[in-house]
N, C-alpha and C positions, 0 to 999 in steps of 0.2 A: 459764073465765077464768084460774084458777090454773095450769092446764096450759100455756096460752099464755105466761104470764109466765115459767114455768120454762124453756120452750123458748127464749124470747128471751134469758134469762140464760145458758143453755148456749151459744148461738150467740155471744154477746158474749165469752164466756170461751175460745172456741176459739183455740188457739195457731197462729201462722203456721207453715207448713211451711218449714223452713230448707233451703236448697240444700246439696248435698254434691258433692264432687269427689274422685276417686281416680285414682291413676296406674296405667296399664296397662303391665305389664312383659312379660317373656317374651322369646322369641328375636326377635320382630318389632319390638319397640319399645324405645327407650332407657329406662333407669331409673337409680336411684342408682348412681354410680361406673361406669357404662358407659364404655368407652374407645373412641374413634374417631380417625381421622386427620383433621386439618384439611382442609376442602374436600370431604370425603365427605358423602354424604347422611345425614341423621338423621331417623328416624321416631319420632314421639311419639304417645302415645294417652292419653286421659282419659275416664273414665266419670263422668257427672254425673246427679244426681237432684234432684228438688224439685217445685215447683209453679209453673206459668207461667214456665218458664225462657225468658229472652229473648236471652242472649248468652253465648258462651264466648270467652275471649281468652287468648293465650299471649304470653309475652315471654322473650327470651333475653338474659342480661346477663353481663358479665364486669367485675369491679372497678368496678361502677357505670355502665358504658357499655352502652347498649342495642345489641345486635347484630342483633336480628330481632324483629318483632312480627307477630301475625296475630290477627284476630277473626272470628267467624262468628255471624250472627244466628240465633236459635232461635225457632220458631213456638209459643211458650207450651208448651214440651215439659215432660213430667214425668220423662223419662229420655232420655239421649242419649249416643251414643258419638262422641267427637271424635278424628280421626286427621289428622296433618299430616306431610308430608315436606318437608325444606328442607335447605339447606347453609349453613355459616358458615365463615369463615376466622378461626381463633383458635388460640392455643397456651396450654394450661393448663386450669384449672378454669373451667367455664361453668355458670351456674345457669339452669334452665328452669322457669318458673312458669306455672301455669294458674289462671284465675279464671272462675267462673261467676256470672251475675247473673240474678235473677228480676224479675218485673213490679213488685215492691214495693221494688226496689233492694237487696234482700238479696244478699249475696255470700258465696262460699266460695272459698278459695284453697289451693293446695298447690304444692310445688316440690321439685326434686331437682337434684343436680349431676352433670355428666358431665366426663370428662377428654378434652381434645382434644390429640392428639400430632402433632408435625410428622412428615410423611412422610419416611422415611429418604432418599429420592432428592431431596427439595426443595432441600437445601443445595447440590446439585451443578448445578442448572439455571442456565445462563448461557453466556456466550461467553468463550473463553480464547484467548490468543495468546502466542507466545514462541518460544524455541529449545529443541528437544530436543537431547540430546547422545548420541553413540555413542562408547564406548570398547571397543576390541577389536582385531581384525586382519583382514587379507585375504590370501589366497593366490592367486598367479597361476601357472597351469600352461599354458605355451605350447608349441607344437610345436617340437621340436629345440632347446629351451632349458632351462636348469636352472630348477626351481621358484623362485618369488620369494615371500618372506614379509615383510609390512609391518605394523607396529603402528599403530593409530589411537587417539588420546587426545583425548577431548572434541571429537569432530568434530560441529559444529553442523549442524542442518537445520531449516529453518523449519517451524512447525506451528501449527495452530489447531484448536479444537474448539468446536462448538455442541452443547450438551447440553440435552436436554429430558426430561421425565418419561416413563417407560415405561408399560406396561400394568398394572403392579403397583407397590406402594410401594417395593420394593427393586430396581427396574429403571430404567435410563436408556437413552435412545437418543442416540447421539453421532454427529455428522457430523464426522469427523476428517480434516483435510487435512495430509498430510506432503509437503513440497516442492510439487509441482504436481498431486497426485492426491488426490481426496476419496473417502473410504469411509464408509459408514453401518454402524455396529455397535452391538450391545447391550452394556450393562455391568451388572454386579451389584454392588449397594451393600452394604457391611458397615461400619457406623460411618462413619468419615471416609475410608474407602477405597472405590474402585470398580475392579473388575477387568473390563477390556474383553475382548470376543471377539478372537480373532486377527485382526490387520489385515494384509491382503495389499496390497502396494504395489510400485511400481517406483522404484528409486533410480538416477538417472542419474549414474554415477561417471565422472570424467575420468581417463583412463589414457593416458600417453604422448601427450597432446594430443588424444586421441579420446574420445568419449562412449560409454560402455558401459552399457547398461541392465541393471540387476540386479534380478531378481524377489525381493522381500524379504517376509518374514513377521515381524511385530512382535507380541510378547506384552507388553502394557503394563498396569501398575497405576498409578492416580493417587491421591494422598493430599492432601486439602485441608489447607492450612496458612496461615491468615491471608490468605485471598484468593488464594493460589497453589495450583495443582495440580501437586504435585511428582511427577515421573515416575520409574518404575523398571520394569525388565523385561529382556527379551532380544530379540535379533533375529538373523536369519540369512538369507542369500540366495546366489544363484548367477546368473552372467551369462556369456553366450558372447561371445568376442572373435573378431572377423573383421576384421583389419587388413591389407589387401593380401594378402601371402602368409603372414601369421602367423594362426594360429588357436589357440584355447585357451579356458580358463575362468577366471573370477574367483569365488572363494568368500569371502564376508564373514560374520563372526560377531562379535557384541559384546553389550554390556549397554547399556541405555538409561537415561539420566539427564536432568537439566535440569528446568526448571519453566515452566509457562504461567501468565500473569497473568489473573485474572478481570477483564474490562473492562466487563461489564454483566450 
């Protein structure tokens, strides 16, 4: 009888096993001060232990605003590894918390903070319209005539650009229309500047009442400035003249200026 009483007392004094939760770090999972780009996937991992574990839940918050939640039911587990991959759109410090619960409603929680950075190309995405400007000169070399040199100052030509994100955070894809021809080119972002690949276009120049197509190459850099894409760069081209009995060439060289307004 004495032994039975002792066993009963020991059973009544047995302490509950409290749940635990720990963050899984390393190269595969985010942990304290991990830096990511906004919109990219985040992988988090937690190890939990305890007795009769019934649920693990995570929440993602920034300045008191809940950005993402997820929970998973557990089948009275004593140990469990939880992993989840998700995306969030946020800029700045974000807190990720994990909480495990057992059958007796005991809980354990832990959290860590990550840093979400804006992708360098994100600020350039949109639609732009306006006039680009050429300042330079053209030289006309015609058969049986003296060469002609003319200066050009702020010659406008209509342009627009649709810019979308490229395959990596420092790349954009731009559909750029100059006059009536549209070209799709890549651009490399560095801060507020984007350097586009060379743009090959045809500029229809009016000379002596005739239209002369000039094959142009533009090298253009755009700088964001309060909703404007300020342009700079250079251009050059050459075109053949065939006007009745007159033949020759027009060569055009200049620098590019002007600005395009971001409309959306």
